[in-house]
C-alpha positions as CSV (number, residue, x, y, z in Angstrom):
1,M,228.2,19.6,121.0
2,A,225.2,22.2,121.0
3,S,222.1,22.8,119.0
4,V,222.0,25.0,116.0
5,I,219.9,27.4,118.3
6,H,222.1,27.6,121.0
7,L,224.9,28.3,118.6
8,G,223.8,31.4,117.4
9,V,225.1,33.6,120.2
10,L,228.3,32.4,120.8
11,L,229.2,31.8,117.0
12,L,227.8,36.0,117.2
13,I,229.7,37.0,119.8
14,S,233.2,35.0,119.0
15,G,233.0,36.6,115.4
16,L,232.9,32.4,113.7
17,V,230.0,30.8,111.2
18,L,228.9,26.9,110.8
19,V,230.9,26.2,108.2
20,S,230.4,26.7,104.1
21,V,231.2,23.7,102.3
22,A,232.7,25.1,98.7
23,D,233.2,22.1,96.9
24,V,234.0,18.5,96.5
25,E,238.0,19.3,97.6
26,E,236.0,20.9,101.5
27,Q,233.4,18.6,101.3
28,E,236.5,15.4,101.6
29,F,238.6,17.5,104.3
30,L,235.7,17.7,106.7
31,K,234.6,14.6,105.7
32,S,238.2,13.0,107.4
33,V,237.7,15.3,110.8
34,I,234.3,14.2,111.1
35,L,235.3,10.5,110.6
36,S,238.3,10.6,113.1
37,N,237.1,13.1,115.9
38,I,233.5,12.6,116.3
39,V,232.4,8.7,117.5
40,S,228.7,9.0,117.5
41,I,227.3,6.1,115.3
42,T,224.2,7.9,115.3
43,Y,225.4,12.1,113.9
44,G,228.4,14.0,113.0
45,A,228.5,17.7,113.0
46,W,226.3,20.8,111.6
47,I,227.3,22.1,109.3
48,G,226.3,26.0,108.0
49,G,223.2,26.0,105.8
50,Y,219.7,26.0,106.8
51,D,216.0,26.4,105.3
52,A,213.9,27.5,108.1
53,V,212.9,30.3,106.4
54,M,211.8,29.0,103.4
55,E,211.5,25.1,103.1
56,D,213.5,23.6,100.5
57,N,215.9,26.9,99.4
58,W,219.1,26.1,101.8
59,K,220.7,29.4,102.4
60,L,225.0,29.3,104.3
61,S,225.1,30.8,106.6
62,D,228.0,33.0,106.0
63,G,226.3,34.4,103.1
64,S,228.1,32.8,101.1
65,A,226.3,30.6,98.3
66,F,224.8,27.8,98.2
67,T,226.3,26.4,95.2
68,F,227.6,22.6,96.2
69,A,225.9,19.8,97.7
70,A,226.2,16.7,99.3
71,W,223.2,15.4,99.7
72,G,222.9,11.0,101.8
73,A,219.9,9.7,99.5
74,G,217.1,10.8,100.1
75,E,217.6,13.7,101.6
76,P,217.5,16.9,102.5
77,N,213.2,14.9,103.7
78,D,212.6,16.9,106.0
79,A,211.2,15.0,108.7
80,N,210.1,16.2,112.3
81,G,209.9,19.7,110.4
82,E,214.3,19.2,109.7
83,N,216.1,22.7,108.7
84,C,219.3,22.8,109.9
85,M,222.4,20.7,107.7
86,E,224.5,18.2,109.1
87,M,227.3,16.2,108.0
88,H,226.1,13.0,109.2
89,R,228.8,10.6,110.2
90,P,226.3,7.7,109.8
91,T,226.6,8.3,105.4
92,D,229.9,8.7,105.0
93,G,230.1,12.1,105.7
94,K,226.6,13.5,103.7
95,Y,224.4,15.8,103.6
96,N,221.7,15.1,106.0
97,D,218.6,17.4,108.1
98,L,218.3,17.7,111.3
99,V,215.7,19.7,114.0
100,C,217.6,22.4,115.0
101,D,217.0,21.7,118.3
102,N,219.5,18.2,118.7
103,S,222.9,18.4,120.5
104,I,225.7,17.6,118.6
105,A,229.3,18.7,117.4
106,Y,229.4,21.6,115.0
107,I,232.0,22.5,112.4
108,C,233.2,26.6,112.7
109,A,235.0,28.7,110.3
110,Q,236.5,32.4,110.9
111,D,237.1,34.9,107.8
112,M,241.2,35.2,107.1
């Protein structure tokens, strides 16, 4: 588990990025990974979305276009400066914006 802030250096060194979700099929696959591997009843896992540069202008950490979203009800809400994207386990894998320095699980991807 790590915060997005701490992950930045680790991912840069290893050539990985936080995973971006392009469509419903990828969403369902990652949801199954989270629901079967993360035991937290409060959080899920970091995925590669953020709006830290400009509020409500979501970007993906791998540079791809932000074209698919599965936000939970009332999200994103920017409560307390939430600028990073979590696939939220308690809402069945829906997206939640979360404060970036929370230390939670994460899902990475690597170009093949």
